[in-house]
DODREN-119458 format. One record per atom (N, C-alpha, C): x, y, z. Coordinates in pm, whole numbers, padded with zeros to 5 digits, always signed. Example, Ala and Ser with C-alpha at 12.3 -4.5 7.8 and 13.67 -1.06 7.14 Angstrom:
BEGIN
+01319-00569+00780
+01230-00450+00780
+01320-00330+00780
+01285-00225+00708
+01367-00106+00714
+01290+00003+00787
# end
This chain:
BEGIN
+02245+01479+00035
+02266+01334+00093
+02375+01298+00090
+02495+01326+00180
+02613+01287+00125
+02622+01114+00123
+02750+01120+00032
+02779+00989-00072
+02785+00833+00043
+02851+00864+00202
+02805+00748+00279
+02665+00700+00273
+02576+00824+00345
+02409+00799+00336
+02368+00758+00216
+02428+00785+00064
+02379+00697-00037
+02390+00564-00077
+02548+00513+00005
+02546+00381+00019
+02490+00323+00139
+02415+00342+00187
+02290+00302+00328
+02204+00330+00278
+02156+00409+00198
+02041+00372+00164
+02022+00273+00059
+02070+00288-00034
+02116+00141-00101
+02138-00019-00066
+02217-00010+00018
+02199-00144+00116
+02068-00144+00189
+01985-00070+00233
+01869-00103+00312
+01740-00086+00162
+01778-00055+00055
+01694-00070-00065
+01670-00257-00099
+01837-00300-00098
+01823-00450-00108
+01781-00488+00026
+01827-00480+00124
+01788-00549+00282
+01588-00557+00222
+01513-00475+00187
+01393-00442+00183
+01308-00567+00067
+01397-00537-00029
+01344-00670-00172
+01405-00796-00153
+01457-00822-00087
+01544-00971-00051
+01445-01078-00095
+01298-01044-00054
+01196-01156-00107
+01141-01101-00180
+01160-01024-00294
+01133-00988-00432
+01205-00959-00519
+01208-00827-00610
+01332-00833-00710
+01397-00675-00679
+01549-00749-00680
+01620-00601-00648
+01671-00588-00788
+01616-00411-00808
+01626-00383-00944
+01779-00302-00928
+01867-00394-01016
+02030-00268-01035
+01983-00118-01040
+01906-00070-01159
+01911+00045-01208
+01848+00141-01104
+01772+00106-00961
+01734+00162-00882
+01827+00209-00785
+01950+00093-00775
+02073+00102-00736
+02117+00185-00747
+02131+00221-00864
+02229+00286-00936
+02200+00434-00975
+02028+00433-00929
+01982+00583-00921
+01988+00666-00770
+01984+00542-00669
+02007+00569-00517
+02142+00673-00508
+02264+00587-00536
+02378+00646-00543
+02468+00717-00622
+02363+00784-00734
+02387+00861-00824
+02534+00802-00886
+02533+00684-00932
+02670+00647-00987
+02633+00495-01117
+02690+00448-01161
+02711+00387-01283
+02687+00241-01184
+02593+00134-01168
+02610-00001-01135
+02709-00060-01106
+02804-00041-01238
+02936-00109-01268
+03065-00034-01178
+03015+00097-01150
+03100+00170-01070
+03065+00143-00882
+02897+00125-00881
+02853+00042-00712
+02948-00079-00716
+02955-00148-00809
+02986-00309-00792
+03138-00309-00757
+03246-00225-00852
+03360-00213-00811
+03393-00172-00654
+03348-00055-00597
+03350-00006-00480
+03279-00106-00369
+03186-00165-00385
+03150-00294-00323
+03224-00382-00291
+03332-00460-00361
+03425-00517-00375
+03527-00455-00266
+03581-00375-00317
+03670-00302-00231
+03631-00271-00065
+03527-00214-00054
+03505-00204+00058
+03469-00333+00148
+03415-00421+00149
+03370-00524+00169
+03481-00661+00185
+03584-00596+00159
+03743-00684+00114
+03698-00785+00062
+03655-00832-00090
+03602-00908-00192
+03489-00922-00214
+03395-00927-00161
+03276-01020-00155
+03183-00914-00266
+03158-00969-00367
+03072-00906-00435
+02932-00903-00440
+02859-00749-00483
+02723-00729-00465
+02638-00873-00501
+02683-00919-00575
+02581-01042-00615
+02587-01137-00525
+02709-01173-00445
+02747-01290-00309
+02694-01231-00208
+02720-01086-00204
+02639-01052-00087
+02475-01037-00082
+02395-01002-00206
+02277-01076-00209
+02233-01201-00125
+02305-01279-00233
+02256-01416-00186
+02299-01475-00045
+02380-01399+00005
+02417-01458+00169
+02277-01405+00198
+02258-01285+00242
+02160-01207+00259
+01976-01339+00288
+01991-01334+00139
+01879-01409+00077
+01869-01568+00186
+01992-01625+00154
+01975-01745+00254
+01973-01741+00412
+02081-01623+00405
+02013-01600+00600
+01875-01589+00613
+01815-01517+00540
+01676-01485+00572
+01583-01598+00574
+01588-01719+00434
+01543-01814+00416
+01563-01951+00563
+01699-01859+00622
+01727-02001+00733
+01652-01945+00861
+01610-01810+00890
+01547-01741+00972
+01390-01804+00943
+01338-01795+00877
+01217-01850+00820
+01202-02002+00837
+01296-02050+00797
+01256-02180+00806
+01253-02219+00976
+01299-02160+01053
+01365-02245+01156
+01256-02181+01236
+01187-02030+01237
+01144-01993+01281
+00932-02000+01279
+00923-02050+01132
+00784-02077+01089
+00760-02166+01053
+00655-02191+00986
+00618-02353+00938
+00611-02345+00803
+00682-02225+00727
+00745-02222+00589
+00753-02376+00493
+00730-02412+00395
+00767-02537+00350
+00899-02461+00256
+00980-02590+00198
+01113-02564+00171
+01074-02512+00040
+00945-02530-00073
+00959-02502-00184
+00887-02320-00216
+00776-02325-00115
+00743-02208-00050
+00881-02093-00006
+00929-02126+00046
+01103-02032+00114
+01151-02008-00031
+01204-02133-00083
+01285-02094-00240
+01199-02002-00304
+01073-02028-00347
+01000-01973-00456
+01054-01793-00391
+01017-01794-00291
+01019-01660-00195
+01129-01559-00200
+01271-01620-00237
+01348-01580-00214
+01426-01558-00369
+01370-01615-00459
+01364-01584-00584
+01499-01705-00682
+01437-01858-00599
+01491-01958-00693
+01372-02013-00748
+01447-02044-00842
+01353-02137-00961
+01313-02275-00925
+01346-02321-00840
+01313-02406-00790
+01378-02520-00652
+01345-02601-00595
+01359-02616-00460
+01526-02687-00500
+01539-02748-00612
+01645-02839-00616
+01773-02704-00610
+01753-02591-00701
+01814-02518-00722
+01863-02450-00566
+01726-02388-00506
+01762-02358-00359
+01829-02432-00232
+01833-02551-00249
+01872-02661-00195
+02056-02638-00229
+02083-02671-00351
+02216-02688-00406
+02260-02545-00263
+02208-02422-00365
+02301-02283-00295
+02293-02301-00125
+02153-02332-00056
+02151-02350+00105
+02273-02454+00182
+02246-02514+00111
+02378-02648+00149
+02526-02604+00127
+02549-02538+00005
+02692-02468+00004
+02732-02377+00090
+02638-02287+00135
+02687-02206+00234
+02647-02272+00402
+02601-02348+00448
+02489-02398+00559
+02617-02532+00602
+02631-02620+00472
+02667-02729+00522
+02576-02818+00499
+02427-02787+00521
+02307-02874+00578
+02270-02799+00460
+02081-02943+00434
+01984-02896+00365
+01874-02777+00433
+01829-02756+00341
+01689-02651+00452
+01598-02748+00533
+01627-02842+00446
+01504-02967+00554
+01561-02970+00705
+01680-02998+00684
+01806-03000+00839
+01773-02894+00890
+01800-02790+00806
+01787-02675+00884
+01678-02649+00993
+01587-02712+00989
+01471-02673+01044
+01426-02741+01163
+01548-02815+01214
+01539-02917+01326
+01702-02882+01362
+01793-02813+01323
+01902-02789+01329
+01925-02705+01487
+02004-02729+01542
+02045-02609+01637
+02040-02506+01613
+02001-02350+01664
+02002-02220+01595
+02155-02189+01627
+02239-02229+01594
+02391-02180+01588
+02484-02198+01419
+02363-02185+01324
+02425-02147+01173
+02436-01979+01191
+02573-01961+01144
+02605-01859+01109
+02493-01748+01024
+02453-01592+01085
+02389-01556+01018
+02471-01457+00908
+02485-01406+00803
+02535-01326+00751
+02453-01169+00748
+02488-01091+00826
+02341-00952+00903
+02399-00845+00757
+02324-00765+00800
+02346-00610+00679
+02474-00521+00693
+02522-00543+00627
+02673-00455+00592
+02563-00305+00625
+02706-00181+00733
+02651-00037+00718
+02809-00004+00682
+02764+00115+00584
+02905+00219+00582
+02937+00303+00655
+03048+00319+00704
+03092+00452+00759
+03213+00528+00706
+03253+00646+00724
+03337+00668+00717
+03504+00686+00769
+03568+00649+00726
+03681+00687+00845
+03794+00721+00779
+03846+00823+00847
+03983+00911+00794
+04049+00851+00837
+04160+00776+00791
+04284+00692+00830
+04419+00778+00813
+04411+00860+00732
+04535+00953+00763
+04547+01094+00659
+04603+01158+00707
+04633+01348+00663
+04762+01327+00563
+04740+01358+00431
+04840+01392+00408
+04855+01544+00306
+04942+01620+00373
+04972+01770+00349
+05107+01743+00177
+05148+01917+00178
+05249+01873+00084
+05375+01830+00143
+05413+01863+00267
+05487+01815+00343
+05514+01696+00443
+05408+01675+00488
+05368+01588+00554
+05305+01484+00572
+05282+01387+00636
+05180+01256+00609
+05212+01212+00769
+05038+01158+00812
+05002+01133+00940
+04889+01021+00948
+04926+00896+01014
+04844+00836+01042
+04733+00850+01126
+04626+00860+01120
+04567+00851+01269
+04482+00728+01310
+04449+00743+01416
+04343+00678+01508
+04464+00557+01564
+04558+00621+01560
+04679+00548+01626
+04668+00562+01784
+04650+00424+01840
+04644+00392+02026
+04719+00452+02095
+04725+00509+02195
+04795+00553+02268
+04858+00455+02370
+04962+00483+02438
+05029+00380+02537
+04942+00376+02677
+04890+00209+02701
+04830+00186+02801
+04865+00164+02931
+05027+00112+02938
+05122+00066+03035
+05224+00141+02983
+05317+00202+03100
+05459+00204+03076
+05546+00126+03048
+05515+00074+02928
+05607+00003+02862
+05750+00013+02757
+05884-00006+02783
+05960+00032+02680
+06010-00053+02562
+05962-00195+02562
+05983-00266+02476
+05865-00317+02334
+05744-00327+02430
+05640-00425+02409
+05498-00347+02352
+05490-00252+02403
+05349-00205+02391
+05358-00130+02264
+05433-00031+02225
+05477+00009+02069
+05424-00049+01969
+05466-00270+01981
+05466-00323+01914
+05313-00386+01901
+05244-00385+01989
+05144-00414+02014
+05025-00326+01920
+05054-00123+01954
+04996-00071+01877
+05022-00050+01771
+05121-00116+01684
+05115-00127+01566
+05037-00252+01509
+05073-00340+01571
+05016-00479+01535
+04845-00462+01503
+04784-00377+01618
+04621-00387+01649
+04593-00263+01540
+04692-00207+01489
+04655-00100+01384
+04678-00174+01216
+04721-00276+01243
+04737-00359+01148
+04654-00465+01129
+04546-00486+01245
+04455-00584+01251
+04458-00688+01367
+04551-00686+01439
+04512-00771+01525
+04412-00752+01654
+04403-00829+01738
+04313-00826+01887
+04384-00796+01967
+04518-00822+01982
+04570-00810+02125
+04550-00704+02216
+04495-00771+02341
+04498-00656+02419
+04647-00598+02510
+04615-00506+02539
+04774-00471+02619
+04854-00548+02714
+04759-00619+02785
+04700-00682+02900
+04790-00829+02818
+04750-00883+02751
+04779-00953+02692
+04941-00999+02620
+04970-00882+02582
+05108-00863+02499
+05209-00838+02587
+05182-00758+02775
+05246-00773+02851
+05240-00877+02946
+05178-00997+02930
+05184-01097+02969
+05278-01209+02911
+05242-01253+02754
+05335-01313+02657
+05459-01292+02692
+05488-01128+02658
+05642-01087+02655
+05703-01090+02792
+05644-01106+02877
+05735-01093+03009
+05719-01011+03097
+05699-00920+03060
+05725-00751+03083
+05639-00774+03237
+05520-00806+03250
+05437-00792+03313
+05495-00866+03495
+05550-00976+03491
+05598-01015+03643
+05757-00993+03613
+05842-00847+03567
+05941-00788+03562
+05965-00736+03715
+06103-00779+03751
+06093-00664+03906
+06272-00725+03907
+06316-00564+03886
+06481-00533+03884
+06484-00403+03931
+06641-00406+03986
+06681-00204+04000
+06804-00232+04006
+06863-00173+04046
+07013-00121+04058
+07085-00072+03930
+06989-00045+03809
+07068+00050+03722
+06896+00080+03594
+06929+00199+03600
+06811+00261+03485
+06781+00159+03387
+06881+00087+03341
+06857+00011+03207
+06772-00103+03235
+06755-00126+03362
+06666-00271+03362
+06563-00305+03311
+06478-00215+03272
+06325-00258+03214
+06385-00288+03081
+06479-00234+03041
+06523-00253+02909
+06643-00377+02878
+06668-00507+02969
+06756-00527+02956
+06745-00686+03041
+06641-00693+03093
+06558-00881+03133
+06467-00866+03066
+06432-00865+02919
+06404-00884+02867
+06349-01045+02844
+06248-01142+02819
+06245-01258+02783
+06345-01255+02610
+06269-01194+02543
+06257-01198+02368
+06311-01035+02361
+06383-00985+02286
+06433-00847+02255
+06266-00789+02143
+06264-00638+02129
+06136-00648+02042
+06119-00733+01959
+06223-00713+01838
+06219-00751+01695
+06196-00952+01700
+06275-00992+01805
+06254-01149+01797
+06133-01179+01857
+06051-01072+01926
+05912-01086+01999
+05798-01095+01916
+05817-00994+01771
+05756-00985+01698
+05784-01104+01582
+05933-01148+01553
+05874-01236+01505
+05812-01388+01549
+05798-01400+01682
+05744-01471+01813
+05577-01488+01746
+05542-01351+01680
+05406-01368+01716
+05426-01335+01557
+05481-01385+01450
+05456-01455+01305
+05484-01331+01245
+05520-01239+01268
+05582-01134+01150
+05739-01116+01156
+05749-01077+00961
+05910-01058+00982
+05968-00881+00992
+06044-00913+01017
+06080-00773+01047
+06225-00735+00995
+06226-00620+00992
+06366-00544+00926
+06420-00460+01041
+06561-00401+01020
+06643-00336+01137
+06668-00252+01051
+06688-00119+01057
+06731+00012+01024
+06814+00077+01099
+06954+00055+01162
+07054+00131+01233
+07058+00268+01178
+07116+00370+01280
+07149+00440+01272
+07284+00504+01239
+07378+00344+01271
+07517+00348+01197
+07558+00189+01174
+07643+00245+01060
+07659+00147+01028
+07786+00057+01100
+07818-00083+01066
+07929-00160+01179
+08029-00103+01186
+08062-00008+01104
+08197+00058+01058
+08200+00205+01144
+08031+00241+01196
+08035+00314+01315
+08006+00445+01190
+07980+00416+01053
+07942+00552+00930
+07739+00582+01009
+07733+00738+00948
+07641+00757+01001
+07515+00688+00883
+07429+00639+00922
+07336+00626+00821
+07185+00646+00852
+07210+00717+00925
+07047+00780+01023
+06985+00835+00899
+06999+00883+00777
+06881+00910+00682
+06829+00803+00630
+06921+00685+00574
+06825+00541+00515
+06716+00498+00630
+06762+00526+00743
+06671+00502+00848
+06543+00590+00823
+06535+00685+00845
+06416+00826+00837
+06363+00750+00686
+06432+00718+00567
+06340+00713+00449
+06259+00600+00483
+06344+00490+00563
+06282+00342+00567
+06126+00421+00640
+06161+00460+00729
+06048+00449+00840
+05927+00522+00755
+05987+00697+00647
+05906+00753+00587
+05837+00688+00473
+05864+00573+00408
+05819+00480+00327
+05690+00384+00394
+05764+00375+00500
+05632+00255+00574
+05511+00357+00581
+05534+00461+00673
+05405+00562+00688
+05320+00596+00545
+05386+00603+00429
+05318+00588+00317
+05236+00495+00276
+05283+00378+00336
+05250+00237+00308
+05127+00231+00447
+05097+00326+00505
+04994+00313+00616
+05077+00204+00707
+05215+00185+00707
+05203+00114+00834
+05310+00222+00961
+05271+00202+01057
+05344+00281+01178
+05504+00166+01193
+05610+00252+01224
+05727+00203+01263
+05764+00235+01428
+05844+00157+01457
+05905+00149+01636
+06049+00224+01600
+06095+00307+01688
+06179+00359+01657
+06247+00416+01792
+06373+00365+01831
+06470+00368+01932
+06484+00553+01932
+06432+00598+02066
+06432+00730+02120
+06365+00814+02056
+06287+00777+01946
+06243+00935+01870
+06158+01011+01976
+06058+00938+02043
+06034+01050+02167
+06079+01065+02307
+06080+00944+02352
+06124+00878+02477
+06260+00892+02442
+06306+00844+02599
+06507+00827+02604
+06504+00654+02610
+06547+00636+02540
+06598+00518+02522
+06547+00409+02549
+06374+00441+02461
+06287+00334+02484
+06253+00315+02319
+06154+00220+02269
+06112+00214+02157
+05965+00288+02157
+05980+00378+02059
+05846+00487+02003
+05774+00410+01873
+05684+00433+01906
+05551+00387+01767
+05563+00563+01694
+05586+00589+01574
+05623+00654+01429
+05509+00649+01376
+05445+00734+01335
+05320+00753+01259
+05292+00870+01167
+05364+00923+01182
+05374+01055+01055
+05547+01086+01097
+05514+01204+00962
+05646+01294+00969
+05607+01398+00889
+05716+01520+00927
+05653+01647+00887
+05838+01687+00810
+05804+01638+00664
+05951+01698+00592
+06032+01842+00621
+05913+01934+00625
+05958+02113+00642
+06033+02121+00723
+06014+02067+00881
+06045+02063+01037
+06149+01951+01064
+06097+01854+00965
+06181+01724+00968
+06236+01646+01117
+06080+01651+01077
+06027+01582+01236
+05932+01447+01222
+05963+01381+01335
+05883+01231+01395
+05738+01261+01450
+05654+01181+01410
+05509+01226+01520
+05485+01102+01520
+05426+01108+01660
+05384+00953+01708
+05380+00940+01863
+05362+00851+01944
+05349+00822+02069
+05410+00758+02111
+05475+00771+02247
+05522+00694+02307
+05470+00652+02444
+05560+00632+02558
+05469+00571+02689
+05442+00761+02783
+05557+00812+02802
+05531+00940+02841
+05488+01040+02762
+05460+01045+02634
+05381+01140+02534
+05316+01084+02422
+05229+01215+02373
+05121+01185+02301
+05030+01092+02303
+04995+01088+02416
+04857+01050+02512
+04753+01124+02464
+04738+01259+02416
+04626+01344+02397
+04683+01424+02249
+04778+01438+02194
+04833+01479+02113
+04950+01417+02044
+04958+01402+01978
+05089+01310+01868
+05186+01411+01984
+05297+01337+01982
+05428+01381+02005
+05497+01432+01859
+05585+01508+01885
+05676+01603+01760
+05784+01579+01833
+05887+01518+01731
+06049+01546+01798
+06154+01557+01654
+06225+01601+01623
+06327+01604+01524
+06415+01479+01477
+06352+01426+01350
+06344+01264+01355
+06539+01233+01367
+06624+01305+01385
+06763+01280+01384
+06771+01265+01513
+06680+01289+01634
+06661+01279+01811
+06719+01104+01758
+06648+01041+01675
+06707+00891+01705
+06837+00894+01738
+06931+00956+01667
+07090+00872+01700
+07176+00901+01812
+07066+01010+01879
+07121+01105+01953
+07106+01027+02123
+07076+00914+02154
+07050+00887+02270
+07255+00828+02290
+07235+00881+02398
+07343+00860+02482
+07368+00829+02617
+07277+00756+02688
+07260+00639+02765
+07254+00530+02774
+07267+00514+02651
+07167+00379+02612
+07273+00360+02437
+07247+00169+02393
+07298+00160+02254
+07187+00283+02153
+07254+00299+02036
+07152+00358+01916
+07080+00254+01850
+06953+00235+01861
+06950+00115+01804
+06864+00115+01684
+06801+00250+01623
+06747+00297+01514
+06614+00248+01483
+06585+00213+01393
+06427+00108+01372
+06414+00008+01362
+06304-00011+01326
+06227-00162+01359
+06110-00152+01263
+06134-00180+01128
+05992-00218+01024
+05920-00324+01003
+05809-00334+01052
+05710-00436+01107
+05679-00514+00969
+05693-00640+00914
+05629-00697+00785
+05522-00725+00739
+05489-00860+00698
+05386-00918+00681
+05412-01029+00758
+05316-01093+00814
+05295-01213+00862
+05332-01331+00791
+05417-01420+00856
+05471-01557+00732
+05412-01645+00807
+05393-01668+00973
+05397-01745+01038
+05256-01744+01147
+05243-01927+01180
+05160-01880+01275
+05172-01853+01399
+05104-01797+01502
+05140-01779+01659
+05077-01859+01722
+05175-01942+01805
+05113-02049+01910
+05087-01978+02039
+04948-01950+02038
+04944-01864+02137
+04936-01945+02273
+04860-02066+02299
+04884-02180+02410
+05035-02175+02463
+05119-02208+02345
+05265-02250+02413
+05288-02098+02494
+05293-02015+02390
+05334-01875+02453
+05267-01848+02600
+05187-01892+02630
+05105-01852+02764
+05169-01948+02857
+05201-02089+02818
+05295-02156+02917
+05394-02105+02916
+05484-02073+02821
+05602-02001+02861
+05623-01893+02913
+05529-01806+02916
+05544-01685+02971
+05540-01705+03151
+05454-01833+03189
+05415-01845+03285
+05567-01916+03406
+05639-02003+03307
+05767-02074+03320
+05878-01933+03326
+05917-01877+03218
+05909-01753+03228
+05959-01659+03382
+05824-01630+03390
+05809-01526+03486
+05844-01619+03626
+05858-01770+03647
+05903-01834+03739
+06056-01818+03784
+06101-01836+03679
+06252-01817+03629
+06315-01695+03686
+06244-01594+03642
+06298-01474+03667
+06269-01458+03798
+06184-01476+03821
+06134-01439+04057
+06242-01539+04125
+06321-01636+04067
+06381-01726+04129
+06529-01739+04109
+06534-01623+04006
+06706-01593+03962
+06806-01576+04086
+06900-01643+04082
+06961-01593+04217
+07065-01450+04177
+07004-01338+04168
+07082-01245+04143
+07028-01097+04254
+07157-01022+04266
+07089-00929+04394
+06993-00806+04295
+06984-00829+04214
+06946-00698+04158
+06819-00772+04019
+06759-00891+04004
+06627-00923+03980
+06520-01006+04072
+06412-00998+04043
+06332-01111+04107
+06341-01066+04245
+06255-01198+04325
+06209-01157+04465
+06367-01147+04553
+06494-01170+04542
+06595-01155+04592
+06636-01027+04601
+06609-00903+04460
+06636-00836+04465
+06500-00747+04507
+06370-00788+04546
+06273-00696+04602
+06254-00709+04746
+06374-00804+04798
+06357-00785+04922
+06496-00715+05002
+06605-00724+04877
+06690-00595+04913
+06626-00472+04885
+06530-00423+04816
+06500-00306+04770
+06428-00244+04890
+06363-00370+04981
+06280-00321+05081
+06384-00321+05211
+06533-00397+05230
+06577-00374+05300
+06679-00247+05290
+06737-00224+05200
+06796-00075+05160
+06732+00030+05231
+06600+00074+05192
+06517+00179+05273
+06493+00171+05408
+06505+00011+05441
+06491+00049+05621
+06618+00078+05655
+06737+00116+05602
+06840+00143+05655
+06837+00285+05632
+06947+00366+05710
+06973+00521+05703
+07033+00568+05591
+06988+00650+05536
+07158+00703+05419
+07086+00621+05308
+06970+00572+05238
+06899+00527+05119
+06883+00658+05074
+06940+00680+04914
+06929+00792+04846
+06821+00696+04752
+06734+00800+04699
+06629+00772+04584
+06693+00798+04449
+06748+00761+04371
+06799+00803+04261
+06718+00780+04165
+06827+00783+04037
+06705+00725+03871
+06712+00618+03867
+06769+00528+03930
+06716+00404+03925
+06574+00354+04003
+06620+00353+04107
+06480+00343+04171
+06333+00421+04108
+06358+00510+04084
+06231+00598+03986
+06180+00501+03907
+06300+00506+03793
+06239+00418+03629
+06186+00315+03642
+06282+00227+03719
+06240+00091+03730
+06077+00070+03806
+06090+00183+03911
+05942+00134+04003
+05810+00211+03854
+05854+00321+03847
+05723+00360+03722
+05741+00256+03626
+05827+00182+03541
+05762+00060+03472
+05727-00035+03551
+05774-00061+03661
+05716-00221+03714
+05588-00196+03771
+05530-00095+03869
+05467-00084+03881
+05315-00032+03816
+05329-00005+03674
+05210-00021+03572
+05231-00184+03509
+05349-00206+03451
+05285-00341+03390
+05221-00461+03488
+05250-00405+03623
+05210-00547+03727
+05067-00534+03662
+04982-00444+03649
+04824-00443+03684
+04829-00490+03560
+04874-00510+03418
+04857-00588+03356
+04850-00748+03381
+04931-00805+03446
+04944-00938+03513
+04861-00984+03568
+04756-00868+03641
+04619-00934+03697
+04539-00956+03580
+04505-00894+03564
+04412-00922+03382
+04467-00988+03321
+04581-01047+03268
+04618-01155+03224
+04608-01262+03229
+04633-01291+03379
+04634-01415+03506
+04483-01475+03492
+04417-01370+03527
+04258-01376+03551
+04222-01435+03395
+04269-01383+03313
+04215-01423+03167
+04255-01561+03111
+04379-01630+03156
+04425-01698+03128
+04346-01828+03212
+04320-01821+03336
+04241-01863+03439
+04107-01917+03350
+04048-01851+03299
+03918-01855+03258
+03902-02009+03124
+04047-02055+03109
+04076-02116+02989
+04124-02270+03066
+04147-02269+03201
+04095-02434+03282
+04035-02414+03365
+03979-02579+03401
+03907-02578+03547
+03958-02657+03657
+03915-02616+03739
+03963-02698+03854
+04056-02628+03961
+04163-02697+04004
+04257-02639+04045
+04342-02571+04016
+04389-02574+03837
+04456-02488+03767
+04380-02369+03757
+04291-02356+03755
+04199-02223+03745
+04235-02190+03856
+04188-02188+03941
+04183-02179+04086
+04328-02065+04141
+04434-02162+04083
+04558-02131+04104
+04604-02005+04029
+04529-01993+03885
+04552-01907+03833
+04512-01758+03904
+04395-01757+03953
+04306-01690+04004
+04395-01612+04136
+04416-01732+04217
+04497-01682+04290
+04600-01593+04310
+04707-01666+04213
+04801-01577+04135
+04827-01423+04118
+04704-01428+04058
+04625-01250+04003
+04571-01205+04166
+04525-01232+04256
+04472-01176+04370
+04636-01143+04393
+04698-01234+04426
+04847-01197+04496
+04902-01062+04393
+04892-01056+04276
+04956-00927+04211
+04904-00829+04218
+04745-00832+04261
+04640-00699+04286
+04726-00656+04371
+04714-00740+04440
+04765-00674+04599
+04879-00588+04604
+04979-00678+04516
+05112-00610+04494
+05121-00431+04427
+05045-00456+04315
+04999-00326+04270
+04942-00269+04371
+04868-00281+04416
+04810-00188+04503
+04926-00144+04587
+05009-00186+04686
+05083-00193+04766
+05194-00065+04666
+05253-00094+04540
+05326-00041+04469
+05270+00102+04452
+05144+00105+04401
+05035+00256+04440
+05088+00335+04577
+05128+00258+04678
+05113+00304+04791
+05247+00416+04786
+05332+00326+04708
+05468+00369+04723
+05486+00481+04637
+05416+00516+04562
+05413+00654+04453
+05476+00783+04457
+05410+00832+04625
+05462+00934+04649
+05636+00986+04713
+05684+00835+04734
+05811+00839+04819
+05899+00793+04697
+05885+00690+04591
+05981+00621+04502
+05917+00647+04350
+05870+00706+04340
+05803+00754+04181
+05918+00847+04125
+05917+00894+03994
+06012+01002+03939
+05984+01134+03971
+05831+01140+04014
+05794+01257+04058
+05788+01291+04211
+05875+01166+04293
+05893+01185+04432
+06045+01286+04439
+06070+01358+04573
+06169+01427+04580
+06300+01312+04552
+06388+01404+04532
+06540+01344+04465
+06595+01321+04657
+06721+01186+04657
+06811+01243+04751
+06769+01166+04833
+06827+01156+05012
+06802+01115+05118
+06699+01174+05200
+06596+01109+05215
+06476+01148+05313
+06491+01056+05385
+06493+01019+05573
+06487+00960+05611
+06326+00913+05667
+06293+01011+05680
+06135+01019+05695
+06090+00931+05535
+06078+01005+05491
+06057+00893+05317
+06085+00674+05352
+06204+00679+05383
+06228+00557+05395
+06210+00503+05495
+06121+00550+05578
+06087+00533+05687
+05912+00458+05633
+05867+00553+05602
+05761+00504+05486
+05745+00446+05400
+05857+00410+05342
+05817+00347+05221
+05897+00213+05228
+05980+00183+05328
+06044+00024+05371
+05949-00084+05390
+05848-00063+05447
+05704-00134+05489
+05651-00151+05366
+05649-00088+05298
+05577-00084+05158
+05621-00177+05056
+05745-00156+05025
+05832-00251+04968
+05835-00372+04955
+05861-00373+05137
+05836-00545+05213
+05690-00613+05174
+05588-00542+05201
+05448-00587+05167
+05455-00630+05018
+05510-00547+04931
+05442-00580+04806
+05593-00687+04773
+05618-00698+04832
+05751-00818+04782
+05676-00945+04811
+05601-00952+04953
+05588-01073+05002
+05492-01087+04897
+05366-00965+04846
+05291-01032+04737
+05327-01124+04620
+05393-01038+04580
+05495-01067+04477
+05534-01234+04458
+05584-01301+04552
+05636-01398+04589
+05522-01514+04639
+05432-01460+04619
+05297-01581+04686
+05240-01564+04567
+05226-01505+04473
+05211-01486+04314
+05287-01619+04270
+05426-01550+04273
+05493-01672+04188
+05461-01796+04233
+05442-01793+04397
+05436-01940+04425
+05296-02074+04379
+05241-01935+04335
+05092-02004+04281
+05126-02010+04114
+05225-01967+04092
+05247-01978+03939
+05314-02138+03951
+05395-02129+04064
+05478-02278+04039
+05372-02422+04031
+05305-02379+04122
+05166-02467+04163
+05090-02515+03988
+05083-02399+03954
+05054-02403+03841
+05093-02509+03747
+05238-02478+03736
+05318-02548+03627
+05335-02705+03689
+05315-02730+03845
+05355-02849+03890
+05205-02976+03830
+05098-02847+03848
+04957-02966+03804
+04986-02973+03690
+05067-02913+03594
+05032-02878+03457
+05190-03033+03382
+05253-03068+03513
+05348-03132+03487
+05456-03080+03452
+05450-02928+03437
+05578-02896+03362
+05732-02827+03477
+05824-02897+03448
+05947-02855+03521
+06020-02788+03483
+06054-02658+03578
+06096-02575+03522
+06250-02555+03568
+06358-02535+03449
+06508-02609+03466
+06557-02479+03427
# end
């Protein structure tokens, strides 16, 4: 019998004897360890709950079930679960549930139950003589260069953000732009480290070069390695991809490599690249690493959600040939004319925006469930339009994605132009519904 099974057998013993005597010597026999050692382990494994407190909560939960589902008297219930008097039982019960046992008999059946715990074995990292790798790090769910990596790290820290929610509140889900390959990393609402602070986390930046141009990449590498040693992945620019923030969750001293995930690598096995790669980005600034610290403030989700809608409208209505609805129409128009060449900007921007737009659909539907009436309807209508847009963009994949043919291809342009036009129309209709939402909420976009 392994150690984890012995722990669960001890818990089964406790649960079986909640209405009788729980013998600590028997727990020690089952776990083959001194009871003091088991008690210390129990506190660590449960995040601070002592064994005695766990037993007390389980007994009172059983008592609650008896009171609400049988005709048992309070005094009999108190005796059954080891209390010397009904007064002692009432004090303990009220301290846990906020009401007396008598009141619980007729209360709504929505009081918290403290369920039995189960122990499992989870290996969170592997450390060798020259390497350290954090395990169970999520892969990228959307092709996003700035925020999906942050989501992965925060979820590893215990947050429950969905990929769609992060794409939504960051604004990435609503962007459309072109003319330059850097658009996906240059039309943000908040830069990555500011976005993390927006979520309530402190951050520290470790550049590859000092302000006077001195190479300090070694300091960045050591900071990332120290973060990983502490069980925390880091964001590193250009670690595995090109000019994007990637998740570094491991290192190999012997090979001088970083190990981790990015949008295009590490979806099955972790990616590996030389750790000095971070300073070799030659198509964008060399940004180094972001180490995410502790949570230092609360995140106002409601304010962030409303702001994401405001920012989506502002972006879409921006008077710019390279952003928003104006760009979308121009993009379709360019492929309507002869001589349009499919270049790097078209392919990279398309790959990013066609991916993240799918997140907008889920994000808006979920926001709609938080409202009633016309506002809820508008959220769902907007989501439906963005879904149609995403479907049109998927049709465009053979013609304009990174894997599509380079150069000028008139037949390709003939097929692509009407698809982009239809996508632009659905995008604008979705934005119109977001504008209606803001109007219903009496929020003016300035």
